[in-house]
PAZAPA-4460 file (N, C-alpha, C; in steps of 0.05 Angstrom, whole numbers, plus 32768, in hexadecimal, padded with zeros to 4 digits):
% residues 319
    n_x    n_y    n_z   ca_x   ca_y   ca_z    c_x    c_y    c_z   seq   type   mol
   816F   7F0E   7E50   8168   7F07   7E6C   814F   7F17   7E74     1      M     A
   813A   7F09   7E7C   8121   7F17   7E85   8126   7F22   7EA1     2      T     A
   8120   7F3C   7EA4   8125   7F49   7EBE   810B   7F4E   7ECD     3      L     A
   80F5   7F53   7EBF   80DC   7F59   7ECD   80C5   7F4A   7EC1     4      T     A
   80AF   7F49   7ECF   8096   7F3E   7EC5   807F   7F50   7ECC     5      T     A
   806B   7F51   7EBA   8055   7F63   7EBE   8043   7F5A   7ED6     6      A     A
   8038   7F6D   7EE5   8025   7F65   7EFA   800D   7F56   7EEE     7      P     A
   8002   7F44   7EFE   7FED   7F32   7EF3   7FD1   7F37   7EFF     8      K     A
   7FCF   7F48   7F13   7FB4   7F4A   7F20   7FAD   7F68   7F24     9      T     A
   7F93   7F6E   7F23   7F89   7F88   7F2A   7F95   7F9E   7F19    10      G     A
   7F9C   7FB5   7F26   7FA9   7FCA   7F18   7FC2   7FC0   7F0B    11      H     A
   7FC4   7FC2   7EF1   7FDC   7FB7   7EE3   7FF5   7FC7   7EE9    12      A     A
   7FF2   7FE0   7EF0   8009   7FF1   7EF5   8004   8003   7F0D    13      T     A
   801A   800F   7F17   8018   8022   7F2E   8012   803E   7F23    14      F     A
   7FFF   804B   7F30   7FF8   8067   7F29   7FF1   8069   7F0B    15      L     A
   7FE4   8055   7F00   7FDA   8055   7EE5   7FF0   8059   7ED0    16      Y     A
   8008   8052   7ED7   801F   8056   7EC4   801D   8043   7EAD    17      A     A
   802A   8049   7E98   802D   8038   7E81   803F   8020   7E89    18      E     A
   8037   8008   7E81   8048   7FF1   7E86   805F   7FF0   7E72    19      L     A
   8078   7FEC   7E7D   808F   7FED   7E6C   80A4   7FD9   7E77    20      A     A
   80A3   7FC0   7E6D   80B6   7FAC   7E76   80CE   7FA8   7E64    21      T     A
   80CE   7FB6   7E4E   80E6   7FB5   7E3C   80F9   7FCB   7E45    22      D     A
   810A   7FC4   7E57   811C   7FD8   7E63   8133   7FE0   7E51    23      L     A
   8138   7FD1   7E3C   814C   7FD9   7E29   8144   7FEF   7E17    24      D     A
   812A   7FF4   7E15   811F   800A   7E04   810D   801C   7E14    25      N     A
   8115   8021   7E2D   8104   8030   7E3F   8105   804E   7E38    26      L     A
   80ED   805A   7E38   80EB   8076   7E34   80D9   8080   7E4B    27      Q     A
   80E4   808E   7E5E   80D5   8096   7E75   80E3   80AB   7E85    28      A     A
   80D3   80BA   7E94   80DE   80CD   7EA8   80DF   80C1   7EC3    29      D     A
   80CA   80B0   7EC9   80C7   80A3   7EE3   80C1   8086   7EDE    30      I     A
   80CF   8074   7EEC   80CB   8057   7EE9   80C6   804A   7F03    31      A     A
   80AE   803F   7F06   80A7   8030   7F1E   80B1   8013   7F19    32      F     A
   80BD   8008   7F2E   80C8   7FEC   7F2C   80C2   7FDD   7F46    33      L     A
   80B4   7FC6   7F44   80B0   7FB5   7F5B   80C7   7FA3   7F5F    34      G     A
   80D1   7FA2   7F77   80E6   7F8F   7F7F   80DC   7F7F   7F97    35      I     A
   80CD   7F69   7F91   80C0   7F5B   7FA7   80D2   7F4C   7FBA    36      P     A
   80E9   7F42   7FB0   80F8   7F2F   7FBF   8112   7F3B   7FCA    37      Y     A
   8117   7F34   7FE3   8130   7F3B   7FF0   8141   7F22   7FF4    38      G     A
   8155   7F23   8004   8166   7F0C   800A   815E   7F02   8026    39      N     A
   8151   7EEB   8027   8144   7EE1   8040   8159   7ED7   8054    40      A     A
   8151   7EDA   806E   8161   7ECF   8084   815A   7EB2   808A    41      Y     A
   8143   7EA9   8081   813B   7E8E   8086   812A   7E84   806E    42      S     A
   8127   7E6A   806C   8118   7E5F   8056   80FC   7E69   8056    43      F     A
   80F0   7E6C   806D   80D4   7E75   8070   80D1   7E92   8066    44      A     A
   80E7   7EA1   8065   80E5   7EBD   805D   80EA   7EC2   8040    45      D     A
   80EF   7EAD   8030   80F5   7EB1   8014   80DF   7EC0   8006    46      I     A
   80C6   7EB8   800C   80AF   7EC7   8002   80A0   7ED2   801A    47      V     A
   80AA   7EE8   8025   809D   7EF4   803C   8086   7F06   8033    48      N     A
   8077   7F11   8045   805F   7F21   803E   8067   7F3A   802F    49      D     A
   8080   7F43   8034   8089   7F5B   8026   808B   7F57   8008    50      Q     A
   808E   7F3E   7FFF   808E   7F39   7FE2   8074   7F40   7FD5    51      T     A
   805F   7F42   7FE5   8044   7F4A   7FDA   8041   7F68   7FD8    52      N     A
   8055   7F77   7FE0   8052   7F94   7FE1   804E   7FA1   7FC6    53      M     A
   805E   7F9B   7FB2   805A   7FA9   7F98   803D   7FA5   7F8D    54      P     A
   8033   7F8D   7F8F   8017   7F88   7F86   8003   7F98   7F97    55      A     A
   8008   7F99   7FB1   7FF5   7FA7   7FC2   7FF6   7FC5   7FBD    56      A     A
   800E   7FD0   7FB7   8010   7FEC   7FB0   8000   7FF2   7F97    57      M     A
   8003   7FE1   7F83   7FF4   7FE6   7F6A   7FD6   7FE4   7F6F    58      R     A
   7FCE   7FD2   7F81   7FB1   7FCF   7F87   7FA6   7FE8   7F95    59      Q     A
   7FB7   7FF6   7FA2   7FAF   800F   7FB1   7FAF   8027   7FA0    60      A     A
   7FB6   8024   7F86   7FBA   803B   7F74   7FA3   804F   7F76    61      T     A
   7F8A   8045   7F74   7F73   8058   7F72   7F6C   8065   7F8D    62      D     A
   7F79   805C   7FA2   7F77   806A   7FBC   7F8E   807D   7FC0    63      R     A
   7FA5   8077   7FB5   7FBC   8088   7FB6   7FB7   80A1   7FA5    64      I     A
   7FAD   809D   7F8D   7FA8   80B2   7F7A   7F8F   80AB   7F6B    65      Q     A
   7F7A   80BA   7F6F   7F60   80B2   7F64   7F62   80B2   7F45    66      R     A
   7F6F   80C5   7F39   7F74   80C5   7F1D   7F89   80DB   7F18    67      S     A
   7F98   80D8   7F02   7FAF   80EA   7EFE   7FA8   8107   7EFA    68      I     A
   7F90   810C   7EEF   7F8A   8128   7EE8   7F7F   8138   7F00    69      E     A
   7F79   812A   7F16   7F6D   8138   7F2D   7F80   814B   7F3B    70      R     A
   7F75   8160   7F46   7F84   8173   7F56   7F8D   8166   7F70    71      Y     A
   7FA7   8168   7F76   7FB2   815B   7F8E   7FBB   8171   7FA1    72      D     A
   7FAF   8173   7FB9   7FB6   8188   7FCB   7FD1   8185   7FD8    73      F     A
   7FDC   816D   7FD7   7FF8   816A   7FE1   800B   8178   7FCE    74      D     A
   8003   817C   7FB5   8016   8186   7FA1   800E   81A1   7F96    75      L     A
   7FF5   81A9   7F9A   7FEC   81C2   7F8F   7FE4   81C0   7F71    76      G     A
   7FDB   81A8   7F6A   7FD2   81A4   7F4E   7FD3   8186   7F47    77      G     A
   7FCE   817F   7F2E   7FD0   8163   7F26   7FEC   8158   7F2A    78      P     A
   7FED   813E   7F2C   8007   8130   7F31   801D   8139   7F1F    79      L     A
   8018   8139   7F05   802D   813F   7EF1   802C   815C   7EE8    80      Y     A
   801B   816D   7EF6   801B   818A   7EF1   8015   8190   7ED4    81      D     A
   8005   817F   7EC6   7FFE   8183   7EAA   8017   8185   7E98    82      N     A
   802C   8177   7EA0   8044   8177   7E90   8047   815B   7E82    83      R     A
   8056   8159   7E6C   8058   8140   7E5E   806B   812C   7E6B    84      P     A
   8064   8124   7E83   8075   8111   7E92   806E   80F4   7E8A    85      I     A
   8082   80E4   7E85   807C   80C8   7E7F   8085   80B7   7E96    86      R     A
   8071   80AB   7EA3   8076   8098   7EB9   806F   807C   7EB0    87      A     A
   8080   8069   7EB6   807B   804D   7EAE   807E   803B   7EC6    88      V     A
   8071   8024   7EC4   8074   800F   7ED8   8083   7FF8   7ECA    89      D     A
   809A   7FF2   7ED5   80AC   7FDD   7EC8   80A5   7FC1   7ED2    90      C     A
   8090   7FBE   7EE2   8089   7FA4   7EED   809B   7F9C   7F04    91      G     A
   809C   7F82   7F0A   80AA   7F78   7F21   80C3   7F67   7F19    92      D     A
   80D8   7F6A   7F28   80EF   7F59   7F24   80E8   7F3C   7F27    93      I     A
   80F1   7F2C   7F15   80EB   7F0F   7F15   80FD   7F00   7F29    94      V     A
   80F1   7EEF   7F39   8100   7EDE   7F4A   8107   7EC3   7F3D    95      G     A
   8119   7EB5   7F49   8122   7E9A   7F3E   8124   7E87   7F56    96      D     A
   8113   7E74   7F58   8113   7E62   7F6F   812C   7E50   7F6F    97      F     A
   813A   7E4F   7F58   8153   7E3F   7F57   816B   7E4F   7F5F    98      R     A
   8169   7E69   7F5F   817F   7E7B   7F67   8174   7E92   7F76    99      D     A
   8175   7E91   7F91   8168   7EA4   7FA2   8177   7EBF   7FA4   100      L     A
   818C   7EC3   7F94   8199   7EDD   7F93   8196   7EE9   7F77   101      T     A
   818A   7EDA   7F64   8188   7EE4   7F49   8178   7EFE   7F47   102      A     A
   8164   7F01   7F58   8153   7F19   7F57   8163   7F32   7F5D   103      H     A
   8177   7F30   7F6E   8187   7F48   7F75   8197   7F51   7F5D   104      S     A
   81A2   7F3D   7F4E   81B1   7F44   7F35   819E   7F51   7F21   105      V     A
   8186   7F46   7F1E   8173   7F51   7F0C   816A   7F6D   7F14   106      K     A
   8166   7F71   7F2E   815E   7F8B   7F38   8173   7FA0   7F32   107      A     A
   818C   7F9A   7F37   81A2   7FAD   7F30   81A3   7FB3   7F13   108      E     A
   81A0   7F9E   7F02   81A0   7FA2   7EE5   8189   7FB4   7EDC   109      A     A
   8171   7FAF   7EE8   815A   7FBF   7EE0   815D   7FDC   7EE8   110      A     A
   8168   7FE2   7EFF   816C   7FFE   7F07   8180   800B   7EF5   111      I     A
   8195   7FFD   7EEE   81A9   8008   7EDB   819C   8010   7EC1   112      R     A
   818A   7FFF   7EB7   817C   8005   7E9E   816A   801D   7EA1   113      K     A
   815C   801F   7EB8   814A   8036   7EBD   815A   8050   7EBE   114      I     A
   8171   804F   7ECB   8182   8067   7ECD   818E   806E   7EB2   115      R     A
   8196   8059   7EA2   81A1   805E   7E88   818D   806C   7E75   116      A     A
   8173   8067   7E7A   815E   8074   7E6B   8158   8090   7E76   117      A     A
   8165   8098   7E8B   8161   80B3   7E96   8149   80B6   7EA8   118      G     A
   813D   809F   7EB1   8125   80A0   7EC1   812C   809F   7EDF   119      A     A
   811A   80AA   7EEF   811D   80A7   7F0C   8110   808D   7F15   120      M     A
   811F   807B   7F22   8113   8062   7F2C   8105   8067   7F46   121      P     A
   80EC   805D   7F48   80DD   805D   7F60   80D6   8040   7F66   122      I     A
   80E1   8035   7F7B   80E0   8018   7F80   80CB   8011   7F95   123      V     A
   80BB   7FFD   7F8E   80A7   7FF2   7FA1   80B2   7FD8   7FAC   124      L     A
   80B8   7FD8   7FC7   80C2   7FBF   7FD3   80AC   7FAB   7FD7   125      G     A
   80B1   7F94   7FE2   80CA   7F8A   7FEC   80D2   7F93   8008   126      G     A
   80E4   7F82   8013   80EF   7F89   802D   8106   7F9C   802A   127      D     A
   8113   7FA3   8041   8126   7FB9   803F   8142   7FB0   8036   128      H     A
   8144   7F97   802D   815C   7F8F   801F   815E   7F99   8002   129      G     A
   8147   7FA1   7FF7   8146   7FA7   7FDB   8155   7FC1   7FD3   130      I     A
   815A   7FD4   7FE5   816A   7FEB   7FDC   8187   7FE4   7FD6   131      P     A
   8191   7FCD   7FDE   81AD   7FC6   7FDA   81B3   7FC5   7FBC   132      I     A
   81A6   7FB4   7FAC   81AC   7FB4   7F90   81A4   7FCE   7F82   133      P     A
   8190   7FDC   7F8C   8189   7FF6   7F80   81A0   800A   7F83   134      V     A
   81AA   800C   7F9B   81C0   801F   7FA0   81DA   8017   7F91   135      L     A
   81DF   7FFD   7F8F   81F5   7FF4   7F7E   81F3   7FFF   7F62   136      R     A
   81DB   7FFE   7F57   81D7   8007   7F3C   81D9   8025   7F38   137      A     A
   81D9   8034   7F4E   81DB   8051   7F4C   81F7   805B   7F4E   138      L     A
   820B   804A   7F49   8227   8053   7F4C   822E   8069   7F39   139      D     A
   8220   806C   7F23   8225   8082   7F11   8219   809C   7F19   140      G     A
   8209   809C   7F2F   81FC   80B4   7F38   8209   80C1   7F50   141      D     A
   821F   80B6   7F59   822B   80C0   7F71   8239   80DB   7F6E   142      G     A
   8241   80E6   7F85   823C   80DD   7FA0   821F   80E0   7FA8   143      P     A
   8214   80CD   7FB6   81F8   80CD   7FBE   81F6   80D0   7FDC   144      I     A
   81E6   80E2   7FE5   81DF   80E4   8001   81C7   80D2   8006   145      T     A
   81CA   80BE   8017   81B5   80AB   801C   81A3   80B4   8033   146      L     A
   8189   80B6   802D   8175   80BE   8041   8164   80A6   8047   147      I     A
   8163   809E   8060   8153   8086   8068   813E   808F   807D   148      Q     A
   8126   8087   8078   8110   8089   808C   810B   806D   8097   149      V     A
   810E   8069   80B1   810C   804E   80BB   810A   804F   80D9   150      D     A
   80FE   803A   80E4   80FE   8035   8101   811A   802A   8109   151      Q     A
   8126   801B   80F7   813E   800C   80FE   8156   8017   80F0   152      H     A
   816E   8010   80FA   8187   801A   80F1   8191   800B   80D8   153      L     A
   818C   7FF1   80D7   8193   7FE1   80BF   81B1   7FE0   80B9   154      D     A
   81C1   7FDD   80CE   81DF   7FDB   80CA   81E9   7FBF   80D1   155      W     A
   81D8   7FAB   80D1   81E2   7F90   80D8   81F6   7F87   80C3   156      R     A
   820C   7F7B   80CC   8220   7F70   80BA   8215   7F57   80AC   157      Q     A
   8207   7F46   80BC   81FB   7F2E   80B0   81E7   7F23   80C4   158      E     A
   81D4   7F13   80B9   81C1   7F04   80C9   81C0   7EE8   80BC   159      V     A
   81C6   7ED4   80CC   81C7   7EB8   80C1   81D9   7EB5   80A9   160      N     A
   81EE   7EC5   80A9   8201   7EC4   8093   81FA   7ED4   807A   161      G     A
   81E2   7EE0   807B   81D9   7EF1   8064   81E1   7F0E   806A   162      V     A
   81F0   7F1A   8057   81FA   7F35   805B   81EA   7F4A   804C   163      T     A
   81D6   7F41   803C   81C7   7F54   802B   81A9   7F53   8031   164      T     A
   81A2   7F4C   804A   8186   7F4A   8051   817A   7F65   805B   165      G     A
   8162   7F63   8065   8153   7F7B   806C   815E   7F8B   8084   166      L     A
   8171   7F7F   8093   817D   7F8E   80A9   8198   7F9A   80A3   167      S     A
   81A0   7F98   8089   81BB   7FA0   8082   81BE   7FB6   806C   168      S     A
   81A8   7FC1   8062   81AB   7FD2   804A   81BC   7FEB   804E   169      P     A
   81BB   7FF7   8066   81CB   8010   806A   81E8   8009   806E   170      I     A
   81EE   7FF3   807B   820A   7FEB   807E   8216   7FE5   8062   171      R     A
   8207   7FD7   8051   8211   7FD1   8036   8214   7FEB   8026   172      R     A
   8201   7FFD   802A   8204   8017   801C   821D   8026   8024   173      A     A
   8223   8025   803E   823A   8033   8048   8254   8029   803C   174      S     A
   8254   8011   8031   826C   8005   8025   826F   800C   8007   175      E     A
   825A   801A   7FFC   825B   8021   7FE0   8269   803C   7FDC   176      M     A
   827C   803D   7FCA   828C   8055   7FC7   827C   806E   7FC0   177      A     A
   8266   806A   7FB2   8256   8081   7FA9   8242   808B   7FBD   178      H     A
   8240   807E   7FD4   822E   8087   7FE9   823E   8098   7FFD   179      I     A
   8235   80B0   8001   8243   80C3   8013   8235   80C4   802E   180      G     A
   822A   80DB   8035   821D   80DE   804F   8204   80CE   8050   181      E     A
   81FD   80C5   8068   81E5   80B5   806D   81D6   80C2   8084   182      I     A
   81BC   80C7   807E   81AA   80D2   8093   8195   80BD   8098   183      F     A
   8193   80B4   80B1   8180   809F   80B9   816B   80AC   80CC   184      Q     A
   8153   80AF   80C2   813F   80C1   80CE   8127   80B0   80D8   185      I     A
   811E   80B5   80F0   8106   80A7   80FA   810C   8090   810D   186      G     A
   8125   808C   8114   812D   8076   8125   811F   8077   8140   187      L     A
   8114   8060   8148   8107   805E   8162   8105   8041   816A   188      H     A
   8100   803D   8184   80FD   8022   818F   8116   8011   818A   189      A     A
   8113   7FF7   8187   8129   7FE5   8184   8125   7FD4   816A   190      T     A
   8139   7FC4   8164   8136   7FB4   814C   8152   7FAB   8143   191      G     A
   815A   7FB2   812C   8174   7FA9   8121   818B   7FB7   812D   192      S     A
   8187   7FCC   813D   819D   7FDC   8147   81A7   7FD2   8162   193      A     A
   81BA   7FBF   8161   81C8   7FB8   817A   81DE   7FCE   817E   194      R     A
   81EA   7FCE   8195   81FE   7FE3   819A   8214   7FE3   8185   195      T     A
   821D   7FCC   817C   8232   7FCB   8168   822A   7FD8   814E   196      E     A
   8210   7FD5   8146   8207   7FE2   812E   8206   8000   8131   197      E     A
   81FD   800A   8148   81FD   8027   814C   8219   8032   814B   198      V     A
   822C   8023   8157   8248   802C   8157   8253   802D   813B   199      E     A
   824C   8018   812A   8255   8017   810F   824A   802F   80FF   200      A     A
   8231   8035   8103   8224   804B   80F4   8231   8065   80FC   201      A     A
   8236   8069   8116   8242   8082   811F   825F   8084   8116   202      L     A
   826D   806E   8114   8289   806E   810B   828A   8076   80ED   203      A     A
   8276   806E   80DE   8274   8076   80C2   826F   8094   80C0   204      Y     A
   8261   809F   80D3   8259   80BB   80D2   823C   80BF   80CA   205      G     A
   822C   80A9   80CC   8210   80AB   80C6   8202   80BE   80DA   206      A     A
   81EF   80CD   80D0   81DF   80DF   80E0   81C6   80D1   80EA   207      H     A
   81C5   80CA   8104   81AF   80BC   810F   819B   80CF   811B   208      L     A
   8182   80CE   8110   816E   80E2   8118   8156   80D3   8123   209      V     A
   8154   80D0   813D   813C   80C3   8149   8122   80D1   8142   210      P     A
   810D   80C2   8141   80F3   80CE   813A   80EB   80E4   814E   211      S     A
   80F4   80E1   8167   80EC   80F5   817B   80FA   810F   8176   212      Y     A
   8111   810F   816B   811F   8128   8163   810E   8136   814E   213      E     A
   8103   8126   813B   80F3   8132   8126   80D9   813D   8133   214      V     A
   80CD   812E   8145   80B4   8137   8151   80B9   8151   8161   215      H     A
   80D0   8153   816E   80D5   816A   817F   80DF   8183   8170   216      E     A
   80F0   817E   815B   80FD   8194   814E   80F2   8199   8132   217      R     A
   80E3   8186   8126   80D8   8189   810C   80EB   817E   80F6   218      G     A
   80DF   8176   80E0   80EE   816B   80CA   8100   8180   80BC   219      M     A
   80F7   8199   80BD   8108   81AD   80B0   8123   81AF   80BD   220      Q     A
   8125   81AB   80D7   813F   81AB   80E4   8151   8194   80DA   221      A     A
   8145   817E   80D3   8154   8168   80C8   815D   816F   80AB   222      V     A
   814B   817A   809C   8152   8182   8080   8169   8196   8080   223      L     A
   8169   81A8   8094   817F   81BC   8095   819A   81AF   8099   224      D     A
   819B   8197   80A4   81B4   8189   80A8   81BE   817A   808F   225      R     A
   81AC   8176   807C   81B3   8167   8063   81BF   817B   804F   226      I     A
   81D7   8175   8045   81E5   8188   8033   81D4   818E   801B   227      P     A
   81D2   81A7   8013   81C3   81B0   7FFB   81D4   81A9   7FE2   228      A     A
   81C6   81A8   7FCC   81D3   81A4   7FB2   81DC   8188   7FAE   229      G     A
   81D3   8175   7FBE   81DC   8159   7FBB   81CB   8148   7FAA   230      G     A
   81D3   812F   7FA7   81C3   811B   7F99   81BA   8107   7FAF   231      R     A
   81A0   8103   7FB1   8195   80F4   7FC7   8186   80DB   7FBE   232      Y     A
   8187   80C6   7FCE   8176   80AF   7FCA   8167   80AC   7FE4   233      Y     A
   814C   80A8   7FE2   813B   80A6   7FF9   8130   8089   7FFB   234      L     A
   8135   807C   8012   812A   8062   8017   8117   8064   802F   235      T     A
   80FE   805C   802C   80EA   805E   8041   80E1   8042   8049   236      I     A
   80E9   803A   8061   80DF   8022   806E   80C6   802A   807C   237      D     A
   80AF   801E   8075   8096   8027   8080   8093   8022   809E   238      M     A
   80A5   8012   80AA   80A3   800F   80C7   80AF   8028   80D6   239      D     A
   80BB   803A   80C7   80C4   8053   80D2   80AD   8068   80D5   240      G     A
   8096   8061   80C9   807F   8073   80CA   806D   806A   80E1   241      I     A
   8060   807C   80EE   804F   8075   8105   803A   8061   80FC   242      D     A
   8035   804C   810C   8022   8037   8103   8005   8041   8102   243      P     A
   7FFF   8058   810B   7FE4   8063   8108   7FDE   8068   80EA   244      S     A
   7FF3   806C   80DA   7FEF   806F   80BD   7FFE   805A   80AD   245      I     A
   800C   8048   80BB   801B   8033   80AD   801B   801A   80BF   246      A     A
   8003   800E   80C2   8002   7FF6   80D4   800C   7FDD   80C6   247      P     A
   800C   7FDC   80AC   8012   7FC3   809E   8030   7FBF   8099   248      G     A
   803F   7FBB   80AF   805C   7FB6   80AE   8062   7F9F   80C1   249      V     A
   8079   7F93   80BD   8080   7F7D   80CE   8087   7F85   80EB   250      A     A
   8091   7F9E   80EE   8099   7FA7   8109   808D   7FC2   8110   251      G     A
   8072   7FC4   8113   8066   7FDD   811A   806D   7FE6   8136   252      P     A
   8071   8000   813A   8079   800A   8154   8072   8027   8156   253      C     A
   8065   8030   816C   805D   804C   816E   8075   805F   816F   254      P     A
   8070   8078   8168   8086   808B   8169   8092   8092   814F   255      G     A
   8088   8086   8139   8094   808B   811E   808D   80A6   8113   256      G     A
   8098   80AB   80FB   8094   80C5   80EE   8077   80C7   80E4   257      L     A
   806F   80E0   80E1   8054   80E6   80D7   8055   80EB   80B8   258      T     A
   803E   80EB   80AC   803D   80F0   808F   8047   810D   8089   259      F     A
   803D   8121   8097   8047   813C   8091   8066   813F   8094   260      P     A
   8071   8131   80A8   808E   8133   80AB   809D   8127   8093   261      Q     A
   8094   8110   8089   80A2   8103   8072   809C   8113   8059   262      V     A
   8084   811E   8056   807F   812F   803F   8092   8147   803F   263      R     A
   8096   8153   8056   80A9   816A   8058   80C5   8161   804F   264      T     A
   80CD   8149   8058   80E7   813E   8050   80E9   813B   8032   265      L     A
   80D5   812F   8026   80D5   812A   8009   80D7   8144   7FF9   266      I     A
   80C5   8157   8000   80C5   8170   7FF1   80DF   8180   7FF6   267      H     A
   80EA   817E   800E   8103   818B   8014   811A   8180   8005   268      G     A
   811C   8166   8003   8132   8159   7FF4   8130   8161   7FD6   269      L     A
   8118   8160   7FCB   8115   8167   7FAF   811E   8184   7FAA   270      V     A
   8118   8195   7FBD   811E   81B1   7FBA   813B   81B9   7FBE   271      G     A
   814A   81A9   7FCD   8165   81B1   7FD3   817A   81A3   7FC3   272      K     A
   8173   8190   7FB2   8186   8182   7FA2   8178   8171   7F8D   273      G     A
   8182   8159   7F88   8177   8147   7F74   8173   812C   7F80   274      R     A
   815A   8123   7F82   8153   8108   7F8B   8156   80F6   7F72   275      V     A
   8168   80E2   7F74   816D   80D1   7F5D   815B   80B8   7F5D   276      V     A
   814D   80B3   7F74   813C   809C   7F76   8131   8099   7F92   277      G     A
   811D   8087   7F95   8113   8081   7FAF   8107   8065   7FB0   278      M     A
   8103   805A   7FC7   80F5   8042   7FCB   80E3   8044   7FE3   279      D     A
   80CD   8034   7FE3   80BD   802F   7FFB   80BC   8011   7FFF   280      V     A
   80C1   8008   8018   80C4   7FEC   801D   80B6   7FE4   8037   281      V     A
   80B5   7FC9   803B   80AE   7FBD   8055   8090   7FBF   805C   282      E     A
   807F   7FBF   8048   8062   7FBC   804D   805B   7F9F   804D   283      I     A
   804B   7F97   8061   8041   7F7B   8062   8023   7F7D   805D   284      T     A
   801A   7F79   8044   7FFE   7F7E   803D   7FEA   7F6F   804D   285      P     A
   7FF1   7F57   8056   7FDD   7F47   8065   7FD5   7F54   8080   286      R     A
   7FE7   7F65   808A   7FE1   7F72   80A4   7FD8   7F8F   80A0   287      S     A
   7FD5   7F98   8087   7FCD   7FB3   8082   7FB0   7FB7   808A   288      D     A
   7FA8   7FD0   808F   7F8D   7FD7   8096   7F82   7FEA   8082   289      V     A
   7F6E   7FE1   8072   7F61   7FF2   805F   7F75   7FFF   804B   290      N     A
   7F8B   7FF0   8046   7F9F   7FF9   8033   7FAE   8012   803C   291      Q     A
   7FAB   801A   8055   7FB6   8034   805D   7FD4   8035   805B   292      I     A
   7FE2   801F   8060   8000   8020   805E   8008   8024   8042   293      T     A
   7FFB   8016   802F   8002   8019   8013   7FFA   8035   8009   294      C     A
   7FE4   8040   8013   7FDC   805B   800C   7FF0   806F   8016   295      I     A
   7FF9   806C   802F   800D   807E   803A   8027   807D   802A   296      T     A
   8030   8065   8024   8049   8062   8014   8045   806E   7FF8   297      A     A
   802D   8069   7FEC   8028   8074   7FD2   8027   8092   7FD2   298      G     A
   801C   809E   7FE7   801C   80BB   7FE8   8038   80C7   7FEC   299      R     A
   804A   80B8   7FF8   8066   80C2   7FF8   8070   80C3   7FDC   300      F     A
   806A   80AF   7FCC   8073   80AE   7FB0   8066   80C5   7FA0   301      I     A
   804C   80C9   7FA4   803F   80DF   7F97   804C   80FA   7F9D   302      V     A
   8053   80FE   7FB6   8060   8117   7FBE   807C   8119   7FB2   303      N     A
   808A   8103   7FB0   80A5   8104   7FA3   80A2   810C   7F85   304      M     A
   808F   80FE   7F77   808C   8104   7F5B   8082   8121   7F57   305      I     A
   806E   8129   7F66   8063   8144   7F62   8077   8159   7F68   306      G     A
   8087   8156   7F7C   809C   8169   7F83   80B1   816A   7F6D   307      A     A
   80B9   8152   7F64   80CE   8151   7F4F   80C5   815D   7F35   308      A     A
   80AC   8158   7F2E   80A1   8164   7F15   80A2   8182   7F17   309      V     A
   8099   818D   7F2E   8098   81AA   7F31   80B3   81B7   7F34   310      R     A
   80C7   81A7   7F3C   80E2   81B1   7F3E   80F1   81B0   7F23   311      A     A
   80E3   81A6   7F0F   80EF   81A6   7EF4   8101   818E   7EEE   312      G     A
   80FF   8179   7EFE   8111   8162   7EFA   810F   8156   7EDE   313      Y     A
   80F7   8157   7ED3   80F2   8149   7EBA   80EE   815B   7EA2   314      F     A
   80F4   8175   7EA6   80F0   8188   7E91   8104   8182   7E7A   315      D     A
   80FA   8183   7E62   810B   817E   7E4A   8118   8198   7E41   316      K     A
   8131   8197   7E38   813D   81B0   7E2E   812F   81BA   7E15   317      P     A
   812D   81D4   7E13   8120   81E0   7DFC   812F   81D9   7DE2   318      A     A
   8120   81D2   7DCE   812C   81CA   7DB4   8133   81E3   7DA3   319      S     A
***
């Protein structure tokens, strides 16, 4: 069964990584995976603009990271710190117009193969429904503390009968036995959070952290609430970032998180436990400005990789 296909335009891979679509024989420390398709709420949304995000992220590669060997001031040195890190791009999950749920099955299978190879999956969305199959595939990594950056709560039970769409990923995650505490950071304005969704999140015990709490108290105060020594998955919906640096989203709204705040979160998570994977989602490339949303998302990934490399995540045992 074919799970992925190689990108066809421009930069062939993300961050100049080696292309590796044979997931049965994967050898990697870090694996980038595009998951363009979510589960649509209407026929018109089957191929929404978010499906163009993985390609747009690859096209922004040379603005995200000019070249691998260059000194990066976010990291204090080159991306891979002159270590023998193997990063690969596994391409994009294949869609099937005859079966509009087949891509979710393939996405879960692909993540399972990436984890079986011992690699950290870094997922390029797609809309915010795509973490659902990703998190399902991480059942062997639990218990996982789920960290969400988002404008919206994403606890909808269903929309138009669809229970696995972009407004439901955190509710679906809460139903997974291997997902423990949930921290939802950057919430502001309105959207998917009706009163019943807020009540459901609070009943679960989710930690709701409005963006204004972060602005007033700082991200370190949020990090201090996250248990140390855990295993974390980070999902970043780019509409949780202030539109001054992330305008290319379907629901831009002022008051979002800043780049330094999210960078602090990323480095803090890496330092206090083990990040098992991350995704960036919900970029609408047609409304982006000078690629800045893709660049911002890409720099989050660069900071995750650089911090993980320096924390020894990929160090090989001495022979």
